[in-house]
BAFI-3210 file (N, C-alpha, C; in Angstrom, 3 decimals, decimal comma, padded with zeros to 6 digits):
// residues 195
n [1|2|3|4|5|6|7|8|9|10|11|12|13|14|15|16|17|18|19|20|21|22|23|24|25|26|27|28|29|30|31|32|33|34|35|36|37|38|39|40|41|42|43|44|45|46|47|48|49|50|51|52|53|54|55|56|57|58|59|60|61|62|63|64|65|66|67|68|69|70|71|72|73|74|75|76|77|78|79|80|81|82|83|84|85|86|87|88|89|90|91|92|93|94|95|96|97|98|99|100|101|102|103|104|105|106|107|108|109|110|111|112|113|114|115|116|117|118|119|120|121|122|123|124|125|126|127|128|129|130|131|132|133|134|135|136|137|138|139|140|141|142|143|144|145|146|147|148|149|150|151|152|153|154|155|156|157|158|159|160|161|162|163|164|165|166|167|168|169|170|171|172|173|174|175|176|177|178|179|180|181|182|183|184|185|186|187|188|189|190|191|192|193|194|195]
n.u [-200,501|-197,762|-196,726|-193,973|-192,978|-193,939|-192,430|-189,867|-190,151|-190,395|-187,829|-186,292|-187,225|-186,903|-184,172|-182,494|-184,162|-185,326|-185,015|-185,205|-186,946|-189,517|-191,336|-194,196|-196,437|-197,894|-198,006|-196,293|-193,883|-192,398|-189,688|-189,002|-187,202|-188,181|-188,087|-188,957|-191,590|-194,169|-193,806|-193,166|-195,555|-197,383|-196,401|-196,871|-199,648|-200,346|-199,079|-199,637|-199,567|-199,664|-201,453|-202,281|-204,737|-206,187|-206,016|-205,807|-205,241|-203,565|-201,166|-199,410|-196,464|-194,849|-191,833|-190,275|-189,300|-188,118|-185,706|-183,918|-181,295|-180,723|-182,910|-185,327|-187,100|-189,805|-192,387|-194,359|-197,030|-198,273|-200,907|-201,650|-203,877|-204,883|-207,758|-208,792|-206,869|-206,442|-204,300|-201,859|-199,804|-197,539|-196,138|-193,569|-192,575|-189,731|-189,480|-187,892|-186,503|-186,428|-187,930|-190,363|-191,419|-193,115|-193,975|-197,292|-199,923|-202,378|-202,965|-202,884|-204,698|-207,687|-208,870|-206,821|-206,623|-208,031|-206,803|-204,085|-204,301|-205,235|-203,036|-201,107|-202,272|-202,424|-199,915|-197,984|-196,606|-195,686|-197,201|-196,035|-197,172|-199,848|-203,302|-204,770|-203,580|-204,223|-205,255|-207,584|-209,022|-208,431|-208,633|-207,526|-205,782|-204,561|-201,875|-199,126|-198,870|-200,832|-200,344|-197,668|-194,860|-193,702|-195,675|-197,523|-199,637|-201,376|-201,810|-200,289|-201,914|-205,268|-206,568|-206,506|-208,889|-210,870|-212,327|-213,912|-215,409|-216,859|-218,414|-220,005|-221,478|-222,980|-224,516|-226,028|-227,485|-229,443|-231,354|-232,447|-230,942|-230,298|-228,160|-228,981|-231,258|-233,819|-236,938|-237,148|-237,608|-238,959|-239,003|-236,466|-236,105|-234,857|-235,372|-237,460|-240,505|-240,957|-243,234]
n.v [-160,682|-161,554|-164,875|-165,307|-163,246|-164,057|-166,356|-165,226|-163,815|-166,015|-167,141|-165,158|-165,286|-167,974|-169,002|-171,293|-173,404|-173,538|-175,329|-175,184|-173,492|-173,175|-172,295|-173,320|-173,400|-171,210|-171,742|-171,578|-173,421|-174,306|-175,975|-177,550|-178,182|-180,607|-180,154|-177,740|-177,424|-176,955|-174,515|-172,888|-173,057|-171,991|-169,380|-168,535|-168,635|-166,815|-164,333|-160,924|-159,798|-162,004|-164,147|-166,943|-168,652|-170,888|-174,290|-175,822|-178,361|-181,415|-183,807|-186,921|-187,804|-190,128|-190,195|-192,155|-192,670|-190,356|-188,284|-186,565|-186,750|-185,369|-184,902|-186,249|-189,420|-189,451|-187,017|-184,443|-182,556|-179,313|-177,289|-174,008|-171,279|-167,888|-166,669|-164,003|-162,401|-163,536|-165,072|-167,667|-170,538|-173,277|-175,747|-178,104|-180,559|-182,318|-185,615|-187,835|-191,169|-193,924|-194,187|-192,357|-189,336|-186,597|-183,589|-183,200|-181,062|-180,635|-179,105|-176,556|-176,462|-177,938|-179,478|-180,882|-183,288|-185,612|-185,650|-186,107|-188,620|-190,124|-189,880|-191,191|-193,766|-194,582|-193,965|-194,319|-192,409|-191,073|-188,960|-187,048|-186,506|-186,487|-186,529|-188,933|-191,082|-193,422|-196,035|-195,008|-195,501|-198,112|-201,463|-202,117|-204,312|-204,389|-204,929|-203,032|-200,086|-198,779|-196,667|-196,431|-196,704|-199,264|-200,999|-203,927|-204,467|-206,575|-208,886|-211,958|-213,403|-213,170|-210,424|-210,903|-210,486|-210,837|-213,254|-213,297|-210,977|-211,727|-213,748|-212,211|-210,793|-212,874|-213,489|-211,152|-211,331|-213,188|-211,684|-210,248|-208,113|-205,362|-203,509|-201,393|-200,486|-201,535|-203,033|-206,268|-208,876|-207,322|-205,881|-203,823|-200,502|-200,983|-203,554|-206,237|-207,386|-210,750|-213,056]
n.w [273,212|271,215|270,284|270,063|271,634|274,115|274,432|274,614|277,018|278,723|278,415|279,620|282,252|283,016|282,334|282,430|282,048|279,548|276,662|273,851|271,165|268,685|265,714|263,939|261,376|262,410|265,131|268,130|269,883|272,950|274,167|277,137|280,231|282,693|285,477|286,806|286,076|287,211|288,497|286,269|284,746|286,588|286,739|284,072|284,122|286,190|285,753|285,136|282,531|280,906|281,674|281,202|281,583|280,918|280,508|277,699|276,648|277,544|277,019|276,461|274,633|272,572|271,293|269,999|267,485|266,728|265,185|266,405|268,479|270,813|272,417|274,754|274,754|275,682|276,227|277,771|276,686|276,920|276,166|276,290|276,928|276,923|278,060|278,606|277,253|274,819|273,636|272,951|273,806|273,451|275,472|275,632|277,585|278,363|279,488|279,954|279,255|280,206|282,690|282,619|284,125|285,730|287,508|288,798|287,582|288,637|290,854|289,810|287,662|287,931|286,000|284,859|286,065|284,973|282,439|283,040|284,224|282,063|280,339|281,844|281,911|279,159|278,080|280,017|281,481|284,516|287,004|289,400|292,712|292,018|292,851|292,580|290,976|288,804|286,565|284,035|281,741|280,942|282,323|285,721|285,841|283,391|281,149|280,312|278,139|275,800|273,885|273,492|271,330|271,025|271,730|271,068|268,204|268,204|270,712|271,992|273,587|274,875|276,806|280,284|281,707|279,819|279,490|281,805|281,338|279,033|280,140|281,840|279,948|278,820|281,048|281,330|278,976|279,615|280,831|278,846|277,929|275,892|274,076|272,478|273,568|273,134|273,999|275,490|273,229|271,393|268,161|266,788|265,299|262,863|262,307|261,218|262,541|263,560|262,231]
ca.u [-199,056|-197,323|-196,133|-192,510|-192,741|-194,164|-191,249|-188,747|-190,412|-190,055|-186,364|-185,752|-187,630|-186,421|-183,131|-181,907|-185,199|-185,736|-184,063|-185,299|-188,296|-189,684|-192,686|-194,618|-197,808|-198,527|-198,001|-194,958|-193,697|-191,201|-189,266|-188,494|-186,835|-189,369|-187,890|-189,696|-192,780|-195,290|-193,456|-193,298|-196,969|-198,008|-195,966|-197,626|-201,053|-200,575|-198,494|-200,699|-199,556|-199,754|-202,727|-202,615|-205,624|-206,925|-205,249|-206,607|-205,014|-202,346|-201,054|-198,077|-196,002|-193,735|-191,043|-189,264|-188,734|-187,608|-184,320|-183,089|-180,765|-180,543|-184,147|-185,724|-188,144|-191,153|-192,626|-195,736|-197,333|-199,279|-201,400|-202,213|-204,574|-205,369|-209,115|-208,974|-205,931|-206,577|-203,065|-201,625|-198,445|-197,420|-194,923|-193,245|-191,658|-189,006|-189,651|-186,999|-186,652|-186,657|-188,996|-190,815|-192,226|-193,131|-194,892|-198,689|-200,400|-203,764|-203,074|-203,071|-205,937|-208,299|-209,167|-205,665|-206,760|-208,372|-205,807|-202,881|-204,606|-205,295|-201,659|-200,479|-202,883|-202,135|-198,528|-197,086|-195,885|-196,186|-197,348|-195,731|-198,110|-201,223|-204,135|-205,396|-202,999|-204,516|-205,822|-208,897|-209,707|-208,184|-208,752|-206,342|-204,853|-204,050|-200,420|-198,552|-199,450|-201,072|-199,899|-196,214|-194,533|-193,362|-196,824|-197,950|-200,996|-202,184|-201,042|-200,290|-203,042|-206,304|-206,515|-206,923|-210,271|-211,805|-213,211|-214,879|-216,291|-217,773|-219,366|-220,950|-222,363|-223,932|-225,428|-226,946|-228,374|-230,568|-232,347|-232,893|-230,184|-230,098|-227,413|-229,652|-232,369|-235,116|-237,543|-236,881|-238,591|-239,549|-238,103|-235,976|-236,565|-234,245|-235,663|-238,856|-241,004|-241,220|-244,650]
ca.v [-160,734|-162,530|-166,077|-165,133|-162,386|-164,903|-167,222|-164,415|-163,594|-167,273|-167,260|-164,225|-165,710|-169,340|-169,218|-172,637|-174,416|-173,537|-176,051|-174,591|-173,106|-173,129|-171,976|-174,125|-173,137|-170,232|-172,182|-171,615|-174,410|-174,120|-177,249|-177,197|-179,227|-180,877|-179,933|-176,597|-177,261|-176,351|-173,108|-172,209|-172,954|-171,032|-168,050|-168,213|-168,439|-165,718|-163,053|-160,019|-159,559|-163,280|-164,732|-168,215|-169,213|-172,056|-175,439|-176,386|-179,802|-181,986|-185,178|-187,494|-188,132|-191,074|-189,841|-193,204|-192,643|-189,005|-188,328|-185,651|-187,515|-184,526|-184,818|-187,551|-190,146|-189,073|-185,632|-184,047|-181,328|-178,454|-176,213|-172,993|-170,179|-166,811|-166,279|-162,552|-161,723|-164,226|-165,565|-169,071|-171,067|-174,722|-176,183|-179,519|-180,892|-183,576|-186,354|-188,986|-192,329|-195,198|-194,101|-190,982|-188,780|-185,137|-183,165|-182,972|-179,677|-180,622|-177,986|-175,328|-176,622|-179,203|-180,246|-181,705|-184,578|-186,668|-185,664|-186,767|-190,053|-190,719|-189,956|-192,292|-195,019|-194,957|-193,717|-194,766|-191,289|-190,847|-187,573|-186,978|-185,768|-186,522|-186,986|-190,245|-191,576|-194,826|-196,161|-194,384|-196,071|-199,547|-202,126|-202,037|-205,413|-204,312|-204,935|-202,154|-198,778|-198,979|-195,629|-196,491|-197,193|-200,696|-201,811|-204,732|-204,240|-207,713|-209,697|-213,401|-213,932|-212,184|-209,800|-211,882|-210,239|-211,000|-214,396|-212,841|-210,018|-212,478|-214,420|-211,186|-210,515|-213,995|-213,333|-210,055|-211,799|-213,900|-210,686|-209,519|-206,872|-204,924|-202,256|-200,323|-200,021|-202,076|-203,940|-207,671|-209,537|-206,410|-205,536|-202,453|-199,757|-201,497|-204,978|-206,572|-208,341|-212,073|-213,463]
ca.w [273,064|270,225|270,864|270,147|272,799|275,294|274,515|275,112|278,452|279,404|278,404|280,614|283,596|283,276|281,312|282,466|281,831|278,147|275,821|272,519|270,757|267,234|265,240|262,798|260,973|263,287|266,530|268,727|270,946|273,768|274,746|278,468|281,195|283,516|286,907|287,368|285,229|287,958|288,690|284,971|284,378|287,513|286,298|282,858|284,503|287,132|285,329|284,680|281,090|280,194|282,112|280,540|282,602|280,423|280,019|276,594|276,575|278,102|276,518|276,385|273,288|272,482|270,117|269,848|266,129|266,452|264,734|267,191|269,623|271,983|273,197|275,304|274,028|276,117|276,612|278,073|275,950|277,544|275,316|277,176|276,250|277,778|277,659|278,527|276,354|273,534|273,043|273,307|273,726|273,686|276,156|275,507|278,679|278,197|280,746|280,078|278,384|280,892|283,692|282,442|285,210|285,838|288,567|288,432|287,583|289,117|291,780|289,033|286,887|288,364|284,799|284,487|286,745|284,009|281,368|283,538|284,402|280,726|279,845|282,600|281,499|277,778|277,707|281,080|282,095|285,874|287,439|290,827|293,566|291,516|293,966|292,384|289,727|288,484|285,225|283,915|280,579|280,885|283,627|286,585|285,596|282,023|281,097|279,298|277,828|274,372|272,950|273,302|269,987|270,995|272,140|269,911|267,707|268,651|271,639|271,795|274,359|275,201|278,124|281,293|282,128|278,710|279,757|282,804|280,680|278,161|281,024|282,297|278,813|278,754|282,186|280,992|277,911|280,238|281,222|277,666|277,766|274,522|274,169|271,745|274,386|272,740|274,975|275,194|272,389|270,424|267,070|266,754|264,142|261,644|262,228|260,998|263,527|263,026|262,291]
c.u [-198,716|-196,628|-194,615|-192,171|-192,944|-192,950|-190,059|-188,919|-190,051|-188,543|-185,735|-186,039|-187,027|-185,301|-182,554|-182,907|-185,608|-184,657|-184,034|-186,737|-188,323|-191,125|-192,970|-196,097|-198,549|-198,583|-196,565|-194,935|-192,378|-190,887|-188,538|-188,033|-188,028|-189,275|-188,716|-191,007|-193,930|-195,030|-193,615|-194,764|-197,720|-197,663|-196,719|-199,091|-201,260|-199,969|-199,571|-200,733|-199,623|-201,099|-203,167|-203,483|-206,370|-205,951|-206,106|-206,471|-203,681|-202,295|-199,606|-197,745|-194,827|-193,011|-189,948|-188,592|-188,192|-186,117|-183,386|-182,575|-180,621|-181,765|-184,574|-186,883|-189,537|-191,228|-194,098|-195,948|-198,478|-199,651|-202,162|-202,838|-204,990|-206,743|-209,250|-208,079|-205,849|-205,238|-202,784|-200,153|-198,503|-196,098|-194,780|-192,184|-191,047|-189,054|-188,825|-187,350|-187,114|-187,852|-189,575|-191,743|-192,076|-194,110|-196,284|-199,021|-201,871|-203,988|-203,260|-204,388|-206,545|-208,659|-208,015|-205,759|-206,977|-207,294|-204,521|-203,123|-204,648|-203,890|-200,888|-200,977|-202,391|-200,665|-197,530|-196,238|-196,504|-196,233|-197,192|-196,731|-199,520|-202,116|-204,715|-204,888|-203,224|-205,144|-207,235|-209,688|-209,579|-208,347|-207,437|-205,321|-204,314|-202,529|-199,960|-199,339|-199,611|-200,630|-198,378|-195,920|-194,263|-194,543|-197,337|-199,387|-201,927|-201,294|-201,112|-201,452|-204,035|-206,023|-207,128|-208,375|-211,302|-212,786|-214,297|-215,888|-217,301|-218,814|-220,425|-221,940|-223,407|-224,971|-226,455|-227,931|-229,589|-231,701|-232,816|-232,175|-229,968|-229,387|-228,064|-230,925|-233,738|-235,646|-237,307|-238,004|-239,245|-238,521|-237,692|-236,422|-236,002|-234,554|-237,159|-239,293|-241,286|-242,677|-244,771]
c.v [-161,827|-163,711|-165,963|-164,274|-163,168|-165,810|-166,453|-164,087|-164,836|-167,444|-166,358|-164,696|-167,062|-169,702|-170,632|-173,739|-174,549|-174,228|-175,477|-174,150|-173,070|-172,740|-172,816|-173,862|-172,257|-170,614|-172,248|-172,632|-174,135|-175,466|-176,935|-178,431|-179,434|-180,418|-178,826|-176,355|-176,594|-174,864|-172,312|-172,001|-171,998|-169,600|-167,623|-167,915|-167,144|-164,378|-162,173|-159,821|-160,843|-163,970|-165,965|-169,041|-170,466|-173,113|-176,110|-177,898|-180,150|-183,406|-185,633|-187,836|-189,097|-190,783|-190,868|-193,156|-191,266|-189,084|-187,432|-186,375|-186,688|-184,430|-186,202|-188,156|-189,650|-187,597|-185,468|-182,690|-180,605|-177,370|-175,239|-171,871|-169,145|-166,391|-164,754|-161,862|-162,370|-164,524|-166,961|-169,415|-172,568|-174,992|-177,679|-179,834|-182,268|-184,350|-187,642|-190,141|-193,576|-195,178|-192,682|-190,514|-187,264|-184,778|-182,878|-181,487|-179,590|-179,476|-176,645|-175,331|-177,965|-180,084|-181,107|-183,109|-185,708|-186,774|-186,351|-188,257|-190,763|-190,887|-191,057|-193,642|-195,464|-194,835|-194,173|-193,667|-191,028|-189,357|-187,544|-186,081|-185,664|-187,092|-188,393|-190,873|-193,080|-194,854|-195,589|-194,964|-197,590|-200,166|-202,078|-203,144|-205,441|-204,226|-204,014|-200,868|-198,693|-197,873|-195,549|-197,162|-198,701|-201,594|-202,595|-204,428|-205,368|-208,576|-211,181|-214,063|-212,792|-211,589|-210,772|-211,699|-210,473|-212,140|-213,995|-211,876|-210,728|-213,238|-213,435|-210,828|-211,615|-213,888|-212,240|-210,468|-212,538|-212,943|-209,841|-208,199|-206,583|-203,574|-201,101|-199,865|-200,520|-203,001|-205,377|-208,254|-208,613|-206,068|-204,085|-201,766|-200,294|-202,986|-205,178|-207,555|-209,665|-212,421|-214,761]
c.w [272,059|270,909|271,001|271,361|274,098|275,513|275,079|276,600|279,252|279,485|279,458|282,037|283,985|282,287|281,290|282,145|280,365|277,317|274,412|272,287|269,239|266,925|264,005|262,561|261,974|264,758|267,020|269,855|271,647|274,415|276,045|279,238|282,128|284,972|287,531|286,612|285,973|288,155|287,391|284,597|285,302|287,104|285,047|283,182|285,272|286,733|284,703|283,174|280,258|280,430|281,312|281,483|282,155|279,909|278,954|276,510|277,206|277,576|276,571|274,947|273,408|271,177|269,857|268,478|265,746|266,124|265,549|268,437|270,895|272,878|273,654|274,519|274,387|276,471|276,982|277,430|276,638|276,539|276,193|276,351|277,294|277,279|277,598|277,484|274,971|272,853|273,596|273,197|274,005|274,379|275,968|276,553|278,444|279,517|280,833|279,174|279,134|281,835|283,658|283,566|285,231|286,948|288,009|288,469|287,998|290,099|291,082|288,270|287,278|287,160|284,326|285,080|285,733|282,934|281,807|283,739|283,055|280,147|280,553|282,081|280,121|277,392|278,777|281,694|283,464|286,194|288,951|291,541|292,992|292,617|293,807|291,086|289,599|287,109|285,190|282,741|280,527|282,262|284,402|286,296|284,163|282,060|279,968|279,094|276,312|273,415|272,816|271,965|269,947|271,362|270,931|269,503|268,130|269,528|271,308|272,525|274,602|276,574|279,138|281,709|281,039|278,952|280,743|282,184|279,783|278,973|281,535|281,189|278,682|279,861|281,900|279,899|278,468|280,597|280,052|277,474|276,291|274,566|273,415|272,450|273,982|273,832|274,524|274,347|271,379|269,361|267,171|265,482|262,826|261,446|261,950|262,051|262,854|263,211|263,034]
res [m|e|q|v|a|i|t|e|r|m|r|a|e|f|p|d|e|i|l|s|s|y|s|n|q|g|q|t|a|v|i|v|r|p|g|r|i|v|e|m|l|r|w|l|r|d|s|d|d|l|r|m|n|h|l|r|s|l|c|g|v|d|n|a|r|r|k|d|p|g|l|s|r|f|e|v|v|y|n|l|y|s|i|p|l|r|h|e|i|r|l|r|a|e|v|g|d|k|d|p|a|i|d|s|v|v|g|l|w|c|g|a|d|w|l|e|r|e|t|y|d|l|m|g|i|r|f|n|n|h|p|d|l|r|r|v|l|l|p|e|d|w|v|g|h|p|l|r|k|e|y|p|l|k|g|k|v|e|w|a|g|m|t|e|l|l|e|q|v|k|e|l|d|k|f|g|f|d|p|e|g|h|a|h|g|q|a|g|p|d|q|e|e|e|e]
***
């Protein structure tokens, strides 16, 4: 099914949830309200003529510099694909400006677990009813969300855990730890042995 036809089916099924749609370079995107996102995605997945059974990707976007004042700053993007029918669609769910949040889709695709945690960790978008929403890439005591537009490129102070981490590295050095896997005291393939 063509992406425009999928969009029209969505408009007929969820008329109050579709804010707009557009096509760019062969990819159609549908901008939606977040309130019924799980219901919309379940419908796309389970409808016999759509069968969007594969969540290709899920990510957060910070559109702080977007010029369209009618849309919110943060959004969650879902790229869906039908393996049996070989068609695709992109949904962009608007999730607000101040305290961005949306319902989790882990119940639909278990692979969304990591993607939602990563989006929470790096962008600060919360996923309601997520089974284990906590940081996945950064330490639990990290302050802020590094993919937000206002996040500084370099902070005024080091991360609080950096001193502890450097101490752990020194401790490992006592045991001849080599991240390249060379035996302690032996030269690596790019090093000459000392005489």
